[in-house]
ZAMI-671310 format. One record per residue (C-alpha): residue number from 1; x, y negated, z negated. Coordinates in nm, 2 decimals, m for minus. Layout:
MARDO   k     xx     yy     zz
MARDO NUM      X      Y      Z
...
// end
This chain:
MARDO   k     xx     yy     zz
MARDO   1   8.22   0.98  m2.67
MARDO   2   8.34   0.91  m2.32
MARDO   3   8.68   0.77  m2.21
MARDO   4   8.53   0.42  m2.16
MARDO   5   8.44   0.40  m2.52
MARDO   6   8.77   0.54  m2.63
MARDO   7   8.96   0.28  m2.44
MARDO   8   8.74   0.00  m2.57
MARDO   9   8.82   0.12  m2.92
MARDO  10   9.19   0.14  m2.84
MARDO  11   9.20  m0.21  m2.70
MARDO  12   9.02  m0.33  m3.02
MARDO  13   9.29  m0.16  m3.23
MARDO  14   9.56  m0.33  m3.02
MARDO  15   9.41  m0.67  m3.08
MARDO  16   9.38  m0.60  m3.45
MARDO  17   9.75  m0.51  m3.46
MARDO  18   9.84  m0.82  m3.26
MARDO  19   9.64  m1.06  m3.46
MARDO  20   9.76  m0.92  m3.79
MARDO  21  10.13  m0.91  m3.70
MARDO  22  10.16  m1.20  m3.47
MARDO  23   9.92  m1.40  m3.69
MARDO  24  10.18  m1.44  m3.97
MARDO  25  10.45  m1.51  m3.70
MARDO  26  10.24  m1.80  m3.58
MARDO  27  10.18  m1.92  m3.94
MARDO  28  10.56  m1.91  m4.01
MARDO  29  10.63  m2.11  m3.70
MARDO  30  10.37  m2.37  m3.78
MARDO  31  10.50  m2.42  m4.13
MARDO  32  10.87  m2.43  m4.03
MARDO  33  10.92  m2.81  m4.00
MARDO  34  10.72  m2.88  m4.32
MARDO  35  10.85  m2.61  m4.56
MARDO  36  11.22  m2.64  m4.47
MARDO  37  11.37  m2.96  m4.60
MARDO  38  11.72  m2.90  m4.45
MARDO  39  11.87  m2.67  m4.19
MARDO  40  11.97  m2.38  m4.41
MARDO  41  11.62  m2.36  m4.55
MARDO  42  11.47  m2.36  m4.20
MARDO  43  11.71  m2.09  m4.10
MARDO  44  11.60  m1.88  m4.39
MARDO  45  11.23  m1.93  m4.28
MARDO  46  11.31  m1.82  m3.93
MARDO  47  11.51  m1.52  m4.04
MARDO  48  11.21  m1.40  m4.24
MARDO  49  11.05  m1.31  m3.90
MARDO  50  11.38  m1.29  m3.70
MARDO  51  11.37  m0.91  m3.67
MARDO  52  10.99  m0.89  m3.61
MARDO  53  10.86  m1.16  m3.39
MARDO  54  10.95  m1.02  m3.05
MARDO  55  10.82  m0.67  m3.15
MARDO  56  10.50  m0.83  m3.27
MARDO  57  10.44  m0.99  m2.93
MARDO  58  10.46  m0.65  m2.77
MARDO  59  10.11  m0.58  m2.91
MARDO  60   9.97  m0.87  m2.69
MARDO  61  10.15  m0.73  m2.38
MARDO  62  10.02  m0.38  m2.46
MARDO  63   9.66  m0.51  m2.51
MARDO  64   9.68  m0.70  m2.18
MARDO  65   9.83  m0.40  m2.00
MARDO  66   9.56  m0.17  m2.14
MARDO  67   9.29  m0.41  m2.04
MARDO  68   9.43  m0.43  m1.69
MARDO  69   9.46  m0.06  m1.64
MARDO  70   9.13   0.05  m1.82
MARDO  71   8.90  m0.24  m1.74
MARDO  72   9.05  m0.42  m1.43
MARDO  73   8.73  m0.63  m1.37
MARDO  74   8.74  m0.76  m1.72
MARDO  75   9.11  m0.85  m1.68
MARDO  76   9.05  m1.02  m1.35
MARDO  77   8.75  m1.23  m1.47
MARDO  78   8.91  m1.32  m1.80
MARDO  79   9.25  m1.41  m1.66
MARDO  80   9.11  m1.61  m1.37
MARDO  81   8.85  m1.79  m1.57
MARDO  82   9.08  m1.87  m1.86
MARDO  83   9.38  m1.93  m1.63
MARDO  84   9.48  m2.27  m1.74
MARDO  85   9.44  m2.19  m2.11
MARDO  86   9.64  m1.87  m2.08
MARDO  87   9.92  m2.04  m1.88
MARDO  88   9.94  m2.31  m2.15
MARDO  89   9.96  m2.03  m2.41
MARDO  90  10.23  m1.84  m2.20
MARDO  91  10.44  m2.16  m2.17
MARDO  92  10.42  m2.22  m2.54
MARDO  93  10.53  m1.86  m2.61
MARDO  94  10.82  m1.88  m2.37
MARDO  95  10.94  m2.21  m2.52
MARDO  96  10.90  m2.05  m2.87
MARDO  97  11.12  m1.75  m2.78
MARDO  98  11.38  m1.98  m2.62
MARDO  99  11.38  m2.19  m2.93
MARDO 100  11.45  m1.90  m3.16
MARDO 101  11.75  m1.80  m2.96
MARDO 102  11.89  m2.15  m2.88
MARDO 103  11.84  m2.36  m3.20
MARDO 104  12.17  m2.23  m3.36
MARDO 105  12.38  m2.25  m3.04
MARDO 106  12.48  m2.60  m3.13
MARDO 107  12.58  m2.73  m3.47
MARDO 108  12.38  m3.05  m3.44
MARDO 109  12.10  m3.16  m3.67
MARDO 110  11.92  m3.34  m3.39
MARDO 111  11.95  m3.04  m3.16
MARDO 112  11.82  m2.80  m3.42
MARDO 113  11.54  m3.03  m3.53
MARDO 114  11.41  m3.05  m3.17
MARDO 115  11.40  m2.68  m3.13
MARDO 116  11.22  m2.65  m3.47
MARDO 117  10.94  m2.86  m3.33
MARDO 118  10.94  m2.65  m3.02
MARDO 119  10.88  m2.35  m3.25
MARDO 120  10.60  m2.54  m3.42
MARDO 121  10.42  m2.62  m3.10
MARDO 122  10.49  m2.28  m2.96
MARDO 123  10.32  m2.13  m3.26
MARDO 124  10.04  m2.39  m3.30
MARDO 125   9.91  m2.37  m2.94
MARDO 126   9.86  m1.99  m2.92
MARDO 127   9.71  m1.98  m3.28
MARDO 128   9.45  m2.24  m3.17
MARDO 129   9.38  m2.10  m2.82
MARDO 130   9.33  m1.74  m2.93
MARDO 131   9.04  m1.86  m3.15
MARDO 132   8.90  m2.06  m2.86
MARDO 133   8.92  m1.76  m2.62
MARDO 134   8.76  m1.52  m2.86
MARDO 135   8.48  m1.77  m2.94
MARDO 136   8.41  m1.81  m2.57
MARDO 137   8.39  m1.43  m2.52
MARDO 138   8.12  m1.42  m2.80
MARDO 139   7.93  m1.73  m2.68
MARDO 140   7.94  m1.65  m2.32
MARDO 141   8.09  m1.82  m2.01
MARDO 142   7.94  m1.88  m1.66
MARDO 143   7.99  m1.56  m1.46
MARDO 144   7.81  m1.48  m1.13
MARDO 145   7.68  m1.16  m0.99
MARDO 146   8.02  m1.09  m0.84
MARDO 147   8.20  m1.11  m1.17
MARDO 148   8.35  m1.44  m1.08
MARDO 149   8.40  m1.71  m1.35
MARDO 150   8.22  m2.03  m1.22
MARDO 151   8.31  m2.27  m1.49
MARDO 152   8.61  m2.50  m1.55
MARDO 153   8.88  m2.54  m1.81
MARDO 154   8.66  m2.79  m1.99
MARDO 155   8.37  m2.54  m2.01
MARDO 156   8.58  m2.35  m2.26
MARDO 157   8.62  m2.66  m2.49
MARDO 158   8.27  m2.64  m2.63
MARDO 159   8.20  m2.72  m3.01
MARDO 160   8.17  m2.35  m3.11
MARDO 161   8.50  m2.26  m2.94
MARDO 162   8.68  m2.56  m3.10
MARDO 163   8.55  m2.44  m3.45
MARDO 164   8.67  m2.09  m3.36
MARDO 165   9.01  m2.23  m3.26
MARDO 166   9.04  m2.42  m3.59
MARDO 167   8.94  m2.12  m3.79
MARDO 168   9.20  m1.89  m3.62
MARDO 169   9.47  m2.16  m3.66
MARDO 170   9.39  m2.20  m4.03
MARDO 171   9.37  m1.83  m4.10
MARDO 172   9.70  m1.75  m3.92
MARDO 173   9.87  m2.04  m4.11
MARDO 174   9.74  m1.91  m4.44
MARDO 175   9.85  m1.55  m4.34
MARDO 176  10.20  m1.69  m4.26
MARDO 177  10.23  m1.88  m4.58
MARDO 178  10.15  m1.57  m4.78
MARDO 179  10.40  m1.37  m4.58
MARDO 180  10.67  m1.63  m4.66
MARDO 181  10.59  m1.60  m5.03
MARDO 182  10.67  m1.23  m4.99
MARDO 183  10.99  m1.29  m4.80
MARDO 184  11.16  m1.60  m4.95
MARDO 185  11.32  m1.70  m5.28
MARDO 186  11.37  m1.99  m5.52
MARDO 187  11.24  m2.33  m5.40
MARDO 188  11.11  m2.20  m5.07
MARDO 189  10.91  m1.94  m5.25
MARDO 190  10.75  m2.21  m5.47
MARDO 191  10.67  m2.42  m5.17
MARDO 192  10.52  m2.13  m4.98
MARDO 193  10.29  m2.05  m5.28
MARDO 194  10.18  m2.41  m5.30
MARDO 195  10.09  m2.43  m4.93
MARDO 196   9.90  m2.10  m4.95
MARDO 197   9.70  m2.23  m5.24
MARDO 198   9.62  m2.55  m5.05
MARDO 199   9.52  m2.37  m4.73
MARDO 200   9.29  m2.10  m4.88
MARDO 201   8.98  m2.32  m4.94
MARDO 202   8.97  m2.50  m4.60
MARDO 203   9.04  m2.17  m4.43
MARDO 204   8.75  m2.00  m4.61
MARDO 205   8.53  m2.30  m4.53
MARDO 206   8.62  m2.29  m4.16
MARDO 207   8.55  m1.92  m4.13
MARDO 208   8.21  m1.94  m4.29
MARDO 209   8.13  m2.24  m4.08
MARDO 210   8.23  m2.04  m3.77
MARDO 211   7.99  m1.76  m3.87
MARDO 212   7.70  m1.99  m3.94
MARDO 213   7.76  m2.18  m3.61
MARDO 214   7.77  m1.85  m3.43
MARDO 215   7.42  m1.76  m3.56
MARDO 216   7.28  m2.06  m3.38
MARDO 217   7.50  m2.07  m3.07
MARDO 218   7.55  m1.71  m2.97
MARDO 219   7.34  m1.39  m2.93
MARDO 220   7.57  m1.18  m3.15
MARDO 221   7.31  m1.16  m3.43
MARDO 222   7.01  m1.08  m3.20
MARDO 223   7.20  m0.85  m2.95
MARDO 224   7.42  m0.64  m3.17
MARDO 225   7.59  m0.37  m2.96
MARDO 226   7.67  m0.17  m3.27
MARDO 227   7.56  m0.27  m3.62
MARDO 228   7.88  m0.35  m3.81
MARDO 229   7.71  m0.28  m4.14
MARDO 230   7.92  m0.39  m4.44
MARDO 231   8.23  m0.47  m4.24
MARDO 232   8.17  m0.84  m4.21
MARDO 233   8.07  m0.86  m4.57
MARDO 234   8.40  m0.69  m4.67
MARDO 235   8.58  m0.95  m4.45
MARDO 236   8.40  m1.23  m4.64
MARDO 237   8.48  m1.07  m4.98
MARDO 238   8.85  m1.03  m4.87
MARDO 239   8.90  m1.40  m4.78
MARDO 240   8.73  m1.52  m5.09
MARDO 241   8.94  m1.29  m5.31
MARDO 242   9.26  m1.43  m5.16
MARDO 243   9.22  m1.74  m5.38
MARDO 244   9.21  m1.52  m5.69
MARDO 245   9.52  m1.33  m5.60
MARDO 246   9.71  m1.64  m5.51
MARDO 247   9.61  m1.79  m5.85
MARDO 248   9.76  m1.50  m6.04
MARDO 249  10.06  m1.49  m5.81
MARDO 250   9.99  m1.15  m5.66
MARDO 251  10.09  m1.24  m5.31
MARDO 252  10.11  m0.88  m5.20
MARDO 253   9.74  m0.83  m5.26
MARDO 254   9.67  m1.17  m5.11
MARDO 255   9.85  m1.07  m4.79
MARDO 256   9.65  m0.74  m4.78
MARDO 257   9.33  m0.94  m4.81
MARDO 258   9.41  m1.18  m4.53
MARDO 259   9.51  m0.88  m4.32
MARDO 260   9.17  m0.72  m4.40
MARDO 261   8.99  m1.04  m4.31
MARDO 262   9.17  m1.05  m3.97
MARDO 263   9.11  m0.68  m3.90
MARDO 264   8.75  m0.66  m4.01
MARDO 265   8.66  m0.99  m3.83
MARDO 266   8.81  m0.85  m3.51
MARDO 267   8.62  m0.52  m3.56
MARDO 268   8.29  m0.71  m3.62
MARDO 269   8.34  m0.91  m3.30
MARDO 270   8.41  m0.61  m3.08
MARDO 271   8.13  m0.41  m3.23
MARDO 272   7.89  m0.70  m3.18
MARDO 273   7.99  m0.73  m2.82
MARDO 274   7.98  m0.36  m2.73
MARDO 275   7.92  m0.24  m2.46
MARDO 276   7.98  m0.59  m2.32
MARDO 277   8.33  m0.72  m2.29
MARDO 278   8.25  m1.06  m2.15
MARDO 279   7.91  m1.23  m2.19
MARDO 280   7.76  m1.42  m1.89
MARDO 281   7.59  m1.74  m1.99
MARDO 282   7.45  m1.76  m1.63
MARDO 283   7.25  m1.44  m1.65
MARDO 284   7.27  m1.16  m1.91
MARDO 285   7.26  m0.91  m1.63
MARDO 286   7.59  m1.04  m1.50
MARDO 287   7.77  m0.97  m1.82
MARDO 288   8.07  m0.74  m1.79
MARDO 289   8.05  m0.41  m1.98
MARDO 290   8.29  m0.12  m2.04
MARDO 291   8.11   0.06  m1.75
MARDO 292   8.08  m0.20  m1.47
MARDO 293   8.43  m0.33  m1.55
MARDO 294   8.62   0.00  m1.59
MARDO 295   8.87   0.20  m1.38
MARDO 296   8.80   0.54  m1.24
MARDO 297   8.76   0.84  m1.48
MARDO 298   9.08   0.99  m1.35
MARDO 299   9.28   0.67  m1.43
MARDO 300   9.13   0.66  m1.78
MARDO 301   9.22   1.03  m1.82
MARDO 302   9.59   0.98  m1.72
MARDO 303   9.62   0.67  m1.94
MARDO 304   9.48   0.86  m2.24
MARDO 305   9.75   1.13  m2.20
MARDO 306  10.03   0.87  m2.18
MARDO 307   9.88   0.68  m2.48
MARDO 308   9.87   1.00  m2.69
MARDO 309  10.24   1.05  m2.63
MARDO 310  10.39   0.70  m2.66
MARDO 311  10.16   0.51  m2.90
MARDO 312  10.27   0.72  m3.21
MARDO 313  10.63   0.67  m3.12
MARDO 314  10.60   0.29  m3.10
MARDO 315  10.40   0.28  m3.42
MARDO 316  10.66   0.49  m3.60
MARDO 317  10.95   0.27  m3.47
MARDO 318  10.78  m0.05  m3.58
MARDO 319  10.70   0.08  m3.92
MARDO 320  11.06   0.19  m3.96
MARDO 321  11.19  m0.16  m3.86
MARDO 322  10.96  m0.33  m4.12
MARDO 323  11.08  m0.09  m4.39
MARDO 324  11.45  m0.14  m4.31
MARDO 325  11.42  m0.52  m4.31
MARDO 326  11.18  m0.54  m4.61
MARDO 327  11.41  m0.74  m4.85
MARDO 328  11.36  m1.11  m4.92
MARDO 329  11.56  m1.37  m4.74
MARDO 330  11.76  m1.63  m4.93
MARDO 331  11.93  m1.95  m4.82
MARDO 332  12.24  m1.77  m4.95
MARDO 333  12.19  m1.48  m4.72
MARDO 334  12.38  m1.42  m4.40
MARDO 335  12.15  m1.60  m4.15
MARDO 336  12.14  m1.52  m3.78
MARDO 337  11.92  m1.80  m3.64
// end
């Protein structure tokens, strides 16, 4: 196994961590204006992710940084081609972060309500656009022989990508509602459970529709890079089982199952793409791979040494922070946001 493959695997792992952790963050933000009926309830909802959300976003930054360093041509083509979509996502994330910090700076219902809707849109837009982006990576976008994206913003808004965006939006919202059922108490707990039960079926429908659509609109099934075997089957079983665990009020297991769905779906996508990282719809020979898009072997070697030292430290710290702040949040708790 060469360093190109190792870094492809590492970037896959980073995206799994990002989608799993930031996924429930997005879900919580999307549900905030609807679950919280008054200010203290909304503060409790925000505090459920208050100690985690900024750390979770680091996974996205790390994945982007690893992509830039290990596969600069992939980074350049992706970020130039998806520029407007990524800028929109970045602005949404910036507004979301500002909203978390500013909503409680002024004791005014109107002021706080406006920031709550900023949190909603700052979570809704990335949750939707990540699905659109991944769907376009699978389906293919126009790339020429010089690795330049030749399409437009509207090229990305094809039916398959829109279904992918709706699927990711729904899955992250379900993931967030189950997370809230593990972190909240009393009336908020009951509401989170009800929302999770309502979201499960449409989420499952959208995910299966996304897979079926992909069979007809992509080459993932005919040009498998690495056969994922039972991994996508396990992802399907996991999302179906969520309904059962929600019904018997075993939210911990339901959260594990949505996590498995996210992780195994991401693994399936990257295994299906391998060794490609961006598919060219112009000509398959123009597709970017882990070899024609990579940095020099020396760069990959130096990065591998750095990753071996610092990645375990970061993982240990984040695991420790989740353990320390594992208790449920109540409207009677001391609330920071």
